[in-house]
N, C-alpha and C positions, 0 to 999 in steps of 0.2 A: 509442431512441424509448420513451416510458413513458405509459402512459394508466391514469388512475384512476378513470374513469368508464364511460360507456357501452360504448366498446369492450372494455373488461375485461369487464363482463357480458355482451356478444354471446359474447366468445370462451368464457368458463367456462360458458355454456347451450349452445353448439354446438359441444362441443368434436369431436365426429366430422367433421363437415362441414368444422371447422378444419383437420384432419389430412388429410384428401383434398386439399383448397386448397394446403396446405402441400406434400404430397408431390408434386401436380401440376407445381408450380412451380419446385420445387427440382430436379424430375428433367428439365425442360426447361433450366434454367440450368445443369447440371449436363452435359447433352448439348453443350451450347454449347461447355462449357470441353475436353470429350470431343474433339469437334469441330475446334476448335482445334489441339488436342494431335495429332491424326491427321493434320490437312491438313499440319502443320509435318514431320511424319514423312514425309509422302509426299512433299512436295516436296525433303527432305533425301534419300531414296533414289533418287529419279528423276534429280536432280543426280550423286548418286553413281556410276550406272549408266551416265551419260555417260563417267567416267574410270575407272572401275574393272570388274574380272572379278569375279562374286558369285556363289557357289554359289546353285544354285536351290533348296536346302533352305533357306538363308538369305534368300533372294527369297520362298519360301513364307511363312516365318515372319513378315517384314515385311508381308506382304499378310496375313496373317490377323491380327496386332495391329491394322492400318489399319481393316480390316473389322469388329472387334471381335468375332471367332468363333475356336471352336478346331477346329483342322484336326486330324482324327486319323490323317491319312497321313502325318502328322510324325513324328520320332525322339522318343522320350519325354522327351529334355531338353527340345525344340522346344515339345511341348506341354504341359510344365510352366510352360515361359515363358508360354506362351499363356494358361495358368489364371492366372498370376501378375498378367499385362498384365489382365485381366478383372477380375480383384478389384481392383485399384489403380482402377482406370478407373469403380468405384463409389463411390470418394473423394470427388471433387469433390459428387456429387448427395447423399451423406450429410453434408458439411460446410454444403451451402447449406441442407439442411433442418434442420441443427442450429441455423442463423444464423437461420433463418425462423421455427423453432416458438416460439408464444408459451409465455414462460417466467413463473409467478407470483413475483412478489418482493415486497418491500416498499420503500416510498418515503417518506422524512421531507419532509413540509411543514408551515409555518406556516400553519395555516389554524384557525378556529375558535377560540372561547371557552366558558369555564364558569365558571358561579355559582361562589363560596365566599362562606363566611359574613361580615357585617358587623354585629358587635355596637353599634349606634349608639344616642345617646340616645334617639332618635326610636320605637325598637324595645322599649323596656327592658319595656313591661307584655306583650312575649310572653318575652322569656328573663331578666328579671330582676324576675318579680313573686312568684315562689315564697314567698322569705325575707323577710320584714319585722324589720325592728329596732325594738322597742319599749323605749326605753329600752337598757339594756345587753343587753337578751335579744334571742335568732333566735326567732321563730316562725314555723311554716310555715303556706304559705296555699294551696294546690290550686285556688283558684277560676279562674284565669285559664289554667290547663294545658291545651294543645291537644295532640291527638295525631290519628293517621291510618296508616292500612292501605298500603302502597304493594307493587302488584303484583310478583311473586308471593307475598313472602311476608315484605315488609320492614314495618317498624312505626315510625314517627315521631313524638316527642315533647318538647314543650318542657320537661318535667319528667323529667329522666332516672331521679330517684328518687321515684316507687315504679315507674314503668311499666316500667323496665328493672332491675329491682332482683334478678331473678334471673340474668341475664346478667353482672349484674355480678361477682356471686359466684361464676358459675361459670368466667368468665374468668379472676379473678384466682387460683381455684384451680389453674391451671396456668402460672401468671405465668414461674415460674422454668424450664420448658421451653417458652417460647412458640415458640423458632426452628424446634422439632420440631412442635408442635401447630398453627402457622399458624392463630393464632384468628381468627375470624369475625367480621366488622363488626357492632356491638351493633346498627345499627338496619335492617340488611341480612343476614342470616345467610347468604346466598348468594355474597355477596363476603368475600374473606378477605384477613387483612393476612400479608406474608411479612415474619416477623420483628415487630420493634415499633414500631406506629404512631405513638408519640410526640404523639398526639393532632391528626393531618394526615390528610387525605385523608378529610374529612366529605363531601364533594359526590356522589362515585361510588355509583352504585345509589340516590341519592335523584334527582339531575337530571342529564340528558345535554349533552354538548358542544352549542352551537348553533353556525349562522351555518356549515356543512359544506353541500355540495353534497351531494343525497339520493343520488344516485348514487355518492356515493364511501364506501367501505366503510372505515370506521376499525377498527384493529384495536389498538393502542396508542398511548397519549397521556401528555404530561408537561408539568407546568403549576408554578408557583412560586407558594407559599402561605405566609402569615405566621401564626405563632399561638404557641402557650406549651408549652415542652419542659420537663417536670415533672422534679425529681429529689428523690429521698426519701433522707433520713440516718437511720438508726437507732441508739440504743444503749438501754441499761438504765439506767433512773432508780429506784436505790433507795430515794431520798427522796422519790418522788412523792406525791403528795396525792390521787390517783386509786385508788379501790377500790369496794368491793361490802360490802355488810351486808342481814343478814335483816329485812324490815320484819314479815313477817308470815308464819306456819307453821300449818296445817290438817294435823294427821297423818294424816287419811284421804284428802286431796287434794292442792293445791297449796301450795309455798312461793312468797312473793312476797319477791323480791330487790331492791335499790335499787343500780345503780350511780350513782356518784354520787363527787364530788370536785371540784377546782380543777386547772387547766393553767397553765404558768406564764405564758399570755398572757390567763388567762379575764379578761374586764371586771371591774372592782371592781363588788361587789354581784349577780354572776352566779355562776350553780353548773351543773354538767354533772350533771344526777339525771335518772334515768329505770328504771323498773321492769321486772324479768325474771322469767317465771315457771318453776316447775319440778316435776314431779309428786314428791309428797313420799314415798310408798313404793316407788316405781320405784327410787330412790336411796338407799333406808336403808340399803344393803351397800355402798355404792361412792360416790364424791361426786358432787354435781348438777353438770349441764353448763352451768358459769358463766363466761363470756367476753363481754365488754363493751369496746367502745371508744367514743370521742368525738374531735370535730375541730372548733377553734377556728381562725378567722381574724380575727386582731385584734392592733392594735399593730405592723404589720408583719410579724407572724411567723405562720406557719400551721403547726399543731403537732396531730398524732394521739398519742394515748395508750390503750394498752390494758390493763385488767385482769383477772384470770383466776383460778380456783382450781386445785388441784392436777390436777383433768381436764386441763386445759391450761396447765399451769404453765409451760410452754417459754416464752410469749408473755407470762406477768406482769409488769409494770412496764416495757413496753418504751414508749420514748415515741420518736417520729418527728418530724423536721423537714421539712417540704414546701419546695422553692423551685421558681419558675416564670421561666422566662428568654424572654422575646422573641426570638425568630429566624424565618429564612426556611428553610422546607425543599423539596425536591424531589419531587413526587409523581408516582411514574411508576404508571400505571394498565393493566394488559392488561385490555382488553375479554372476548377469546374464555375467559381463564381465571378471570376478574371477578377478579382479585388486584391488591390494592395495595402498593406499595413505597416506603416513605418513606425520603428519603436527605439527607443534605448540603447545604447550599446550594451547597458547592464543586463537587458532582458536578451542576449545574445542567442545565435542559433545553437543548439546542442553540439557538441562533438567539434565546431570549428573555433570557438572562442580562442583559447591559447594561443593557436597555429596563427592566428591573424593581427594579433595586438600590433606588431610593427609591420604594418601595411605600405606598400609601396606609396610614394606620393602622387595623387591623381592629377594635380596641376601644378607642377612646377614652375610655372610662368607668371602665374598670380594675376593673370589678367583678366580671368573668368570674370570677376565680381564688377570690375570696370564695365564688361562688355553688358551686362544685366541692368545695370545704373542706366546706361546709355541706351539700352532697349526701352525702358520705360521713358525716357527723354524720347525717343523718336515715335513712339506710341500716341505721344500729346500732340503732333505734328501732324498727324496723317489722318485727322478725323474732320468734318465738316460741323458748323451749329447755324445752320440756315432756322429752324425751328426749335430744336433742343440741343443742347450741349451733349455728344458724345461722351465726354468726360464727367460731366456731372450726374447725368441722369444714372448712370451704373452706381456713382458715389451716393446718390440720394437713395437708390433702392436697398443700398445695403446698409444705409443710416435706418431706413425705416423697418428691416430687418431685425436689427440689432435690438431694439426696443420702441414698446408702442405705448403710450406718449413717451418722446425723447425726454431725456432726464440730460441733467448739466452734466458736461463730462462725456457723452456718449458719443458727438459727433468726433471726438479725438479717437476714442478705442475704434470706431466703426473704421476711421481713415486707416489706422496703425492695420486692421486685419485687412482691409480692402488692398495695399500694399503688400503686405504678407503673403497673401495667396497668388497674388501676381509674381512676385520675385519667386517664390516655390515653383510657380506654371514653368517662369522664363528658364530658372536652372534646369527643371525636368526635360524643357524643349531641347535647350541645349545638349543636355546629355542625350538625348535620343538620336540627336544628329549626329553627334561624335560617334556612337556608337555603328550608327549605319555608315556613316560615310567616312567619319576620320579613324581615330586610335582607340584601340580598346585593350584592356587586359581582362583575365578570367578569375574568377572567384570561385571556389569551393561552394557548392549547396549541402545542404541537409534537408533529403526529400524526404515529404511523407507519402509513400506510393501504395497504390492498391494493390491489398494481399488478399492471400486466403489460408484458413488454416484447417485443420481439422477438430471440429467440436467446441465446444463451447466450454470456459473453465469450470462453470458450474456443475454442466453434467460430468465431466471429466472427473473431477472432486468426488461427486456422488459415486461415480461407478467406481473409483480406485476405493471408496470407504468400505463398498456394498461386497468387493472382491474380497478385500483385507477382511470381513467379518465372516465371509463365507469360509476363507482359507483358517480362521480361528475356530471355528465351528468342526470342519473337517479335525484339524491338529487335536481339538478337545476330544472330538469323540473315537481317533483312532487311539488315542493314549487310556482313555476310560474303558473301552471294548476290546482293549490290546490288539489292535487292528482286527477286530472281528472276529477272533479265533473260534468263539463259539456261537456262531452264526448259524440257525439251522438251516435245513432246504427248504422247510415249507415256507411257501409267501402267499400270503394272502391275499394279493392283487393278482396271482396267476388262476385261470379256472380252472388248468391243468391242475394244480395241487390241490384245490377245492373239490374237485371230484373224487378225487383219490383219498382226501382225508375223510370224505362225508361217506364214501363205501369202504370205509375201514382200511383204506389204503391197499395197493398193491407193492409192496415194496423191493421185490426181488422178481429175477426171471424166474424161478420156481417156487410154487407154493409149498410151504411147511406141512410137514407129517402130520401136526396136530389139526391144520387149517384144512377143511372141505373143500375149499373153493380150487375152481381149475387153474391150473398152471398157466401162465403166460406172463406177458410183460406190462407194463402200463399203458403203452402204446393197444395193448389188446381190449382196453375196456372200451365198450359201447355204452352211450348213453341215449335216451329218450324220453320226451315229455309227453305224459299222460295229463290228462284231465280228471281230478277227482269229483266222481259225479254226485257225492254225497255233500260235499263243501265248493263245490266250483271250486275249487284250488288245484295249481299245476302241482303233480308228483314227480319227479324226477326218477325214472327206472335205469339200473344199472345190471350190464352183465360182463361176464369174465369170460375171455376166449372168443373163438371165432362160431358163429350161429348162421346158418343160410335163411332162417327165418326170423326177420324182425321180430314177429309176434312174440317170440318167445324171450325178448328181452325183459328182465323183471328183477325184483330183489334177490339175492343170493340167500337171503335168510329171512325170507318171508317178509311178515307186514316190520319188521325191525328195519328194516333199512327204508322203506315206506316213511316210516313215524321219525326216522332220523332226519329225512330229506324235509318233511312236511313242517317239523320242530323249527328248523333252520329257517325256513322259509317265513314263520309265523311269531319269531322271536323279533321285538322291536326294542 
């Protein structure tokens, strides 16, 4: 039995009351098991006494076991046996408690849906209006940028640059150790990615799953998402036409530099030029902080080029190709930890893989990748370099975290990681903005819900095994004894039967003609305990019939009854 809703909420809210109820029920059911076992033992003992002689010590042990008590008058070995039986007799109640106690578990259910971004042509004004093509040149237009705050600390924008400029650089500076860093989600810093986001998982932190019963508590969920996975490959291009030069120099104040040149895919008639500033006097005795990059998406290629002076010489003449591959990923979301893990499609969510292979095209226009590349280009034009380079320092920090001391080839791997993480963040930012402001469609989720069930499997299995053993024993005894047809009326565990047996019995309501005892019923038998003055031993006197004077109670046959009771009390 599993419950995801109101029953689970009730149990978790009233744990103390539930514990008391479980204890009472398990105690009652455990007593039924013990009653069954002791009754079988009692019946077997009574049948045994019909045909076998038994030592009184053994009979006392069986009686104590049947009555579930410890008789301290027994021998030490028998006392230990009684204690062991008492301890074992608590087992059924404990197993029932373990089988009935509500246990918090997680249960997979295919319930609910979540929004994922849809970059359709109808919403291009939201996601595809920041960059305008005028001839062969790209112009930046912030007119249609939208942004909003998300409670408690999120920020969503349709223009990742400039709104997320600093986060993009901070994340990229940790790119080569992202597995240890667990980078935060760019639009919702309280959420983190386990390893690389690959540009997926933009919905968590921005929207919540829908079509889920309000009483259900969703702990984790998984959904499939289509998107772009970026790969960056960098080399050194010694023949690059991309560099820098001094435009203007004021000996007292600033020096104006120009980052300029062409990339292999720069459109004809266009040029990648923008200015850069540095303090002249601050850098008289050392190289100025010059590093710039540009990015061009044209002619089926996406290229990033870096130029730098001796201050960041490691990165100079680096050229990178960016490749975008459409793919499907499995996005695992942990609501409790606020973490997102992106895995390959082959490790997809249970239950929804087969129904989601033919997924709707999430971006039929094909313009999203160009916007991502142009955002990298725009980011390079939005910083200053008076003391240090806003672009060079993050690149340098990432390289230093990659390996120390730096080995040959590390700088290229560090640059690849740097731009890969930046592109991932840009894809996530575009997706979050589109979900919040633009178009989206829904994907089914497989949810891991907090649930409650009665009992633990170990205790349930043990209880079932115990009850099966009890059933087999009952069945065996019933067949062996022919349903106890020869069971005597005498029960050694009852004081009533012992008194009657000790006094030679009063089996009928009328005394026989040969017996000189008074007539009467068993209920007419009276007993009284007297002290034996000679041996300081208690003796039981028995009287039949009614007597007005209790002092007359005594043995009906003289010392014979005294000796009978005395001997029973002295045998061990």
